[in-house]
PALUMKOL-142571 format. One record per residue: residue in one letter; x, y, z of N, C-alpha, C in turn; residue number from 1. Coordinates in steps of 0.2 Angstrom, whole numbers, m for minus. Atoms other than C-alpha are relative to their C-alpha. Example, Ala and Ser with C-alpha at 12.3 -4.5 7.8 and 13.67 -1.06 7.14 Angstrom:
BEGIN
A, 4, m6, 0, 62, m22, 39, 4, 6, 0, 1
S, m4, m6, m1, 68, m5, 36, m4, 5, 3, 2
//
This chain:
BEGIN
X, 6, 1, 3, 183, m91, m314, m4, m6, 3, 1
X, 4, 4, m4, 168, m100, m307, m1, m6, m6, 2
X, 3, 5, 3, 163, m117, m314, m6, 0, m2, 3
X, 8, 1, 1, 145, m120, m321, m3, m2, 6, 4
X, 2, 3, m6, 142, m131, m306, 1, 5, 6, 5
X, 0, m5, m4, 147, m117, m294, m3, 6, m2, 6
X, 5, m5, 2, 138, m104, m303, m6, m2, 0, 7
X, 7, 3, m1, 121, m115, m302, 0, 0, 8, 8
X, 1, 0, m7, 125, m117, m283, m1, 8, 2, 9
X, 1, m8, m4, 127, m97, m280, m6, 2, m3, 10
X, 7, m1, 1, 111, m94, m290, m5, m2, 2, 11
X, 6, 3, m4, 101, m106, m281, 1, 2, 7, 12
X, m1, m3, m6, 108, m98, m265, m3, 6, 1, 13
X, 5, m6, 1, 103, m81, m271, m7, 0, 0, 14
X, 8, 0, 1, 86, m86, m275, m3, m2, 7, 15
X, 2, 3, m6, 85, m95, m258, 1, 7, 6, 16
X, m1, m5, m5, 90, m79, m249, m4, 7, m3, 17
X, 5, m5, 1, 78, m67, m259, m6, m2, 3, 18
X, 7, 2, m2, 62, m66, m249, m6, 0, m3, 19
X, 4, m1, 4, 52, m61, m262, m2, m6, m6, 20
X, 0, 4, 5, 54, m77, m273, m1, m7, 4, 21
X, 0, 7, m3, 49, m95, m269, 4, m4, m4, 22
X, m6, 1, 5, 66, m102, m274, m1, m9, m2, 23
X, 1, 7, 1, 59, m121, m273, m3, m2, m6, 24
X, 4, 2, 6, 48, m118, m288, 6, 1, m7, 25
X, m5, m2, 5, 63, m112, m298, 6, m5, m2, 26
X, m5, 4, 3, 74, m123, m309, 7, 4, m3, 27
X, m5, m5, 2, 92, m116, m313, 5, m5, m4, 28
X, m5, 4, 5, 103, m123, m327, 5, 5, m2, 29
X, m6, m5, 2, 120, m116, m331, 4, m4, m6, 30
X, m4, 2, 4, 130, m118, m347, 5, 6, m3, 31
X, m4, m6, 2, 146, m108, m351, m1, 6, 2, 32
X, 1, m7, m4, 141, m95, m338, m7, 2, m2, 33
X, 7, m3, 2, 123, m93, m347, m5, m4, 5, 34
X, 6, 3, m4, 109, m96, m334, m6, 1, m2, 35
X, 8, 1, 2, 92, m103, m337, m4, m1, 5, 36
X, 6, 2, m5, 78, m101, m325, m6, m2, m3, 37
X, 5, 4, 3, 64, m112, m327, m6, m1, 7, 38
X, 4, 1, m6, 47, m115, m316, m6, 4, m2, 39
X, 6, m4, m1, 32, m107, m311, 0, 5, 5, 40
X, 1, m6, m6, 29, m91, m300, m7, 3, 0, 41
X, 7, m3, m2, 14, m83, m293, m2, 7, m3, 42
X, 1, m5, 1, 15, m67, m300, 8, 4, m4, 43
X, m6, m3, 4, 26, m55, m313, 5, 4, 4, 44
X, m5, m2, m5, 34, m46, m299, 4, m5, 3, 45
X, m4, 5, m2, 40, m62, m292, 5, m3, m5, 46
X, m4, 2, 7, 47, m67, m310, 5, 4, 0, 47
X, m6, m6, 2, 57, m49, m311, 4, m2, 6, 48
X, m5, 0, m7, 63, m52, m293, 6, m5, m1, 49
X, m6, 6, 1, 71, m70, m298, 5, 1, m5, 50
X, m4, m2, 5, 78, m62, m314, 6, 5, 3, 51
X, m5, m4, m3, 86, m49, m303, 5, m2, 5, 52
X, m4, 4, m4, 92, m60, m290, 6, m4, m4, 53
X, m4, 5, 3, 100, m72, m302, 6, 6, m4, 54
X, m5, m5, 4, 109, m56, m312, 5, 3, 6, 55
X, m5, m1, m4, 118, m52, m295, 5, m3, 1, 56
X, m6, 5, m1, 128, m67, m295, 6, 1, m4, 57
X, m7, m1, 4, 146, m64, m300, 1, m7, m3, 58
X, m2, 6, 6, 150, m75, m315, m5, m1, m4, 59
X, 7, 1, 5, 133, m74, m324, 2, 5, m6, 60
X, m2, m4, 6, 138, m69, m342, m6, 2, m3, 61
X, 6, m3, 4, 120, m69, m349, m6, m5, 4, 62
X, 7, 3, m3, 101, m76, m344, m4, 0, m4, 63
X, 6, 2, 4, 88, m84, m352, m6, m1, 5, 64
X, 6, 1, m5, 71, m85, m343, m6, m4, m3, 65
X, 4, 4, 1, 58, m99, m345, m6, 0, 6, 66
X, 5, m1, m6, 48, m94, m329, m7, 1, m3, 67
X, 7, m1, 2, 29, m95, m332, m3, 3, 5, 68
X, 3, m2, m6, 18, m84, m322, m7, m2, 0, 69
X, 6, 4, m1, 3, m94, m315, m5, 4, 5, 70
X, 3, m4, m5, m10, m83, m307, m8, m6, 3, 71
X, 5, 4, m3, m23, m93, m295, m6, 3, m1, 72
X, 7, m3, 1, m42, m89, m294, 0, 7, 4, 73
X, 2, m6, m4, m40, m75, m280, 5, 5, m3, 74
X, m5, m5, 5, m25, m67, m292, m2, 3, m6, 75
X, 2, m2, 8, m34, m67, m309, m4, 5, 1, 76
X, 3, m5, 2, m41, m52, m315, m1, 1, m7, 77
X, 1, m1, 6, m50, m47, m330, 4, 6, m3, 78
X, m4, m5, 2, m41, m36, m343, m3, 8, 1, 79
X, 3, m6, m1, m53, m22, m340, 2, 2, 7, 80
X, 0, m1, m6, m50, m23, m321, 9, 2, 0, 81
X, m8, m1, 0, m30, m23, m324, 0, 7, m3, 82
X, 0, m8, 3, m32, m8, m336, m1, 5, 5, 83
X, 3, m6, m5, m42, 3, m324, 6, 1, 7, 84
X, m5, m1, m5, m29, m1, m310, 6, 3, m2, 85
X, m6, m3, 3, m14, 3, m321, m2, 7, 0, 86
X, 1, m6, 1, m23, 19, m326, 1, 4, 6, 87
X, 0, m4, m7, m26, 24, m308, 6, 0, 2, 88
X, m8, m1, m4, m8, 21, m301, 4, 4, m4, 89
X, m5, m4, 4, m1, 30, m315, m2, 7, 1, 90
X, 2, m7, 0, m12, 45, m313, 2, 2, 8, 91
X, m2, m1, m7, m8, 44, m293, 8, 0, 0, 92
X, m8, 0, 0, 11, 44, m298, 2, 7, m2, 93
X, m1, m8, 1, 17, 62, m296, 3, 3, m5, 94
X, m4, m2, 5, 31, 62, m307, m2, m1, m8, 95
X, 4, 1, 6, 20, 57, m322, m4, 5, m3, 96
X, 5, m6, 2, 12, 71, m332, m7, m4, m2, 97
X, 6, 2, 0, m6, 67, m333, m3, m1, m7, 98
X, 2, 2, 7, m12, 57, m348, 7, m1, m5, 99
X, m5, 0, 5, 6, 56, m355, 1, m8, m1, 100
X, 0, 5, 1, 6, 37, m354, m6, m4, m1, 101
X, 6, 3, 3, m5, 25, m364, 0, m6, 3, 102
X, 0, 7, m2, m11, 9, m358, m5, m6, m4, 103
X, 3, 5, 4, m15, m8, m367, 1, m7, 4, 104
X, 0, 7, m4, m20, m25, m358, m3, m5, m5, 105
X, 3, 5, 3, m21, m41, m367, 2, m6, 3, 106
X, m2, 5, m4, m21, m57, m358, 4, 0, 6, 107
X, m5, m1, m7, m14, m49, m342, 7, 4, m2, 108
X, m8, m2, 2, 1, m43, m352, m2, 6, m1, 109
X, 1, m7, 0, 2, m24, m350, 5, 3, m5, 110
X, m5, m3, 5, 10, m13, m364, m1, 7, 1, 111
X, 0, m7, 0, 14, 5, m360, 2, 3, m5, 112
X, m1, m2, 5, 15, 17, m373, 0, 8, 1, 113
X, 1, m6, m1, 17, 36, m375, 6, 3, 0, 114
X, m7, m5, 0, 31, 51, m373, 0, 3, 6, 115
X, m2, m5, m6, 40, 57, m358, 8, 3, m1, 116
X, m6, m4, 0, 55, 68, m356, 7, m4, 4, 117
X, m7, 2, m4, 67, 56, m343, m2, m8, 1, 118
X, 1, 7, m2, 70, 39, m340, m2, m3, 5, 119
X, 1, 1, m7, 68, 40, m322, m8, 0, 0, 120
X, 7, 0, 1, 49, 44, m327, m2, m7, m3, 121
X, 3, 8, 2, 47, 28, m338, 3, m5, 4, 122
X, m1, 6, m5, 55, 17, m325, m4, 1, 5, 123
X, 5, m1, m5, 44, 24, m312, m7, m3, m1, 124
X, 5, 2, 2, 30, 20, m323, m1, m8, m1, 125
X, 0, 7, 0, 35, 2, m326, 0, m2, 8, 126
X, 0, 3, m6, 39, 0, m308, m6, m1, 3, 127
X, 6, 0, m3, 22, 5, m302, m5, m5, m3, 128
X, 4, 5, 1, 13, m7, m313, 1, m7, 0, 129
X, m3, 7, m1, 25, m22, m311, m4, m5, 6, 130
X, 2, 3, m8, 17, m25, m293, m8, m1, 0, 131
X, 9, 1, m2, m2, m25, m297, m2, m7, m2, 132
X, 4, 7, 1, m12, m39, m296, m2, m3, m6, 133
X, 1, 1, 5, m16, m49, m311, 5, 0, m7, 134
X, m4, m2, 5, m3, m43, m321, 6, m6, m3, 135
X, m5, 4, 2, 8, m56, m331, 6, 0, m4, 136
X, m6, m2, 3, 20, m47, m341, m1, 7, m3, 137
X, m2, m7, 1, 26, m29, m346, 4, 2, m7, 138
X, m4, m3, 6, 31, m22, m362, 0, 8, 0, 139
X, m1, m9, m1, 38, m3, m360, 1, 1, m7, 140
X, 1, m4, 6, 35, 5, m376, 0, 8, 0, 141
X, 1, m7, m1, 36, 23, m370, 7, 3, m3, 142
X, m6, m2, 5, 48, 34, m381, 1, 7, 6, 143
X, m1, m6, m3, 58, 48, m374, 3, 5, m6, 144
X, 0, m6, 5, 60, 65, m383, 9, 3, 0, 145
X, m8, m4, m1, 80, 70, m387, m1, 7, 0, 146
X, 0, m8, m1, 83, 88, m382, 8, 4, m2, 147
X, m5, m3, 0, 101, 90, m385, 4, m3, m5, 148
X, m4, 2, 6, 116, 88, m397, 3, m8, 2, 149
X, m4, 6, m3, 125, 71, m398, 5, 0, 2, 150
X, m5, 0, m3, 140, 77, m394, 0, 2, 8, 151
X, 1, m1, m6, 134, 84, m378, m2, m6, 4, 152
X, 1, 5, m2, 126, 68, m374, 6, m5, 2, 153
X, m7, 5, 0, 142, 58, m377, 4, 2, 6, 154
X, m5, m2, m5, 152, 70, m365, m4, m1, 7, 155
X, 4, 1, m6, 138, 69, m352, 0, m7, 2, 156
X, m1, 8, m2, 138, 50, m351, 7, m2, 2, 157
X, m6, 1, m1, 156, 49, m351, 2, 3, 6, 158
X, m1, m3, m6, 157, 61, m337, m3, m4, 6, 159
X, 3, 3, m5, 144, 51, m327, 2, m6, 2, 160
X, m3, 6, m1, 153, 36, m329, 6, 1, 5, 161
X, m5, m2, m4, 169, 44, m321, m3, 1, 8, 162
X, 3, m1, m5, 157, 50, m307, m1, m5, 4, 163
X, 3, 7, m2, 150, 33, m304, 5, m4, 2, 164
X, m6, 4, m3, 168, 27, m301, 0, m8, m3, 165
X, 0, 8, 4, 165, 11, m314, 8, 0, m2, 166
X, m6, 1, 0, 181, 4, m313, 4, m1, m6, 167
X, m4, 1, 6, 184, m1, m331, m4, 5, m5, 168
X, 4, m4, 3, 175, 15, m338, 4, 2, m6, 169
X, m4, 0, 7, 190, 17, m350, m2, m6, m5, 170
X, 1, 6, 5, 186, 1, m358, m8, 0, m2, 171
X, 7, m1, 3, 167, 7, m361, 0, 5, m6, 172
X, 1, m5, 6, 164, 14, m378, m7, 3, 0, 173
X, 6, m3, 0, 150, 27, m379, m2, 3, m8, 174
X, 1, m2, 7, 143, 29, m397, m7, 3, 1, 175
X, 7, m4, 1, 129, 43, m400, m3, 1, m6, 176
X, 1, m2, 6, 119, 45, m414, m9, 3, 3, 177
X, 7, m5, m3, 104, 58, m410, m1, m1, 7, 178
X, 1, 2, m7, 96, 52, m394, 2, m7, 2, 179
X, m3, 9, m1, 103, 33, m397, 6, 0, 2, 180
X, m6, 1, m2, 116, 29, m387, 2, m8, 0, 181
X, m3, 7, m1, 126, 11, m389, 6, 1, 5, 182
X, m3, 0, m4, 136, 7, m376, 3, m8, m1, 183
X, m3, 6, 1, 150, m7, m379, 7, 0, 4, 184
X, m6, 0, m5, 166, m13, m371, 0, m6, 6, 185
X, m1, 4, m6, 170, m24, m356, m1, 3, 7, 186
X, m1, m2, m7, 165, m23, m337, 1, m6, 4, 187
X, m2, 7, m5, 169, m35, m322, m5, m3, 2, 188
X, 7, 3, m2, 151, m38, m317, m6, 3, m3, 189
X, 6, m3, 3, 134, m36, m319, m3, 7, 4, 190
X, 1, m5, m3, 133, m22, m306, 3, 6, m3, 191
X, m3, m5, 5, 145, m12, m316, m3, 2, m6, 192
X, 4, m2, 7, 136, m14, m332, m5, 3, 2, 193
X, 5, m4, m1, 121, m8, m323, 0, 7, 1, 194
X, m3, m8, m1, 130, 8, m318, 0, 2, m5, 195
X, m2, m3, 6, 136, 11, m334, m7, 1, m3, 196
X, 5, m1, 3, 118, 9, m342, m4, 5, 3, 197
X, 4, m5, m4, 110, 19, m328, 2, 7, m2, 198
X, m4, m7, 2, 123, 34, m331, m4, 1, m7, 199
X, 3, m3, 6, 117, 34, m349, m6, 2, 0, 200
X, 7, m2, 1, 99, 33, m346, 0, 7, 4, 201
X, 0, m6, m4, 102, 48, m333, 2, 6, m3, 202
X, m4, m6, 3, 109, 60, m346, m6, 3, m4, 203
X, 5, m4, 4, 97, 72, m354, 2, 0, m7, 204
X, m1, 1, 7, 93, 69, m372, m1, m7, m2, 205
X, m1, 8, 1, 94, 50, m372, m6, m3, 0, 206
X, 7, 3, 0, 79, 41, m379, 1, m7, m1, 207
X, m1, 7, 0, 86, 24, m381, 7, m2, 2, 208
X, m6, 3, m2, 101, 13, m374, 0, m6, m2, 209
X, m1, 7, 2, 107, m2, m383, 7, m2, 4, 210
X, m4, 3, m5, 118, m12, m371, 5, m5, m5, 211
X, m3, 4, 4, 131, m21, m381, 7, m2, 4, 212
X, m6, 2, m5, 144, m23, m366, 0, m7, 2, 213
X, m1, 8, m2, 151, m41, m360, 3, 1, 7, 214
X, m3, 0, m7, 156, m46, m343, 5, m4, m1, 215
X, m6, 4, 2, 173, m52, m343, 3, m1, 8, 216
X, m2, 0, m8, 178, m59, m325, 7, m2, 0, 217
//
């Protein structure tokens, strides 16, 4: 098991390795395996990439983010300009039904709502918005419509975990209530945890996934 100092060094190294992040502006603190990122970034996309980079490091049990998005004069945009850009990019995204996603912008923070059939559609919408100029944050409130029985959802998720070769799939418990899925148990790293949640979201009928899994190194 890594010490907090070793984990801090590894997270710093991963941030330095990530080309989309200005690592010198980001401070890293670690206590009992919990990583805290603090500092200032130039865009919401950079903040997102810094968080993802830290999560890739083996030994990270949890993460807190105190990164602030600061936009300079060239990047700053009005809420109406951002809203127009978001609506345009969503309209040009072929996997999204026209008008299915609603957009609200306040202080540069974008909230997406509405209803879609699949998680990959919801993820596509969020990915399209995240990199737009002027965006300071993103709330994904898009709902998914359940369409199959709880028993079928549970069976499909467990089969998907086996196909994905999750090493500790037997240690992951899948609980289903309507279209809501709760994953609990232990995984060996963040990548395995992400595979498990991706498998759950990729199952027809899932409208919400709660991740209660813990990383046990």
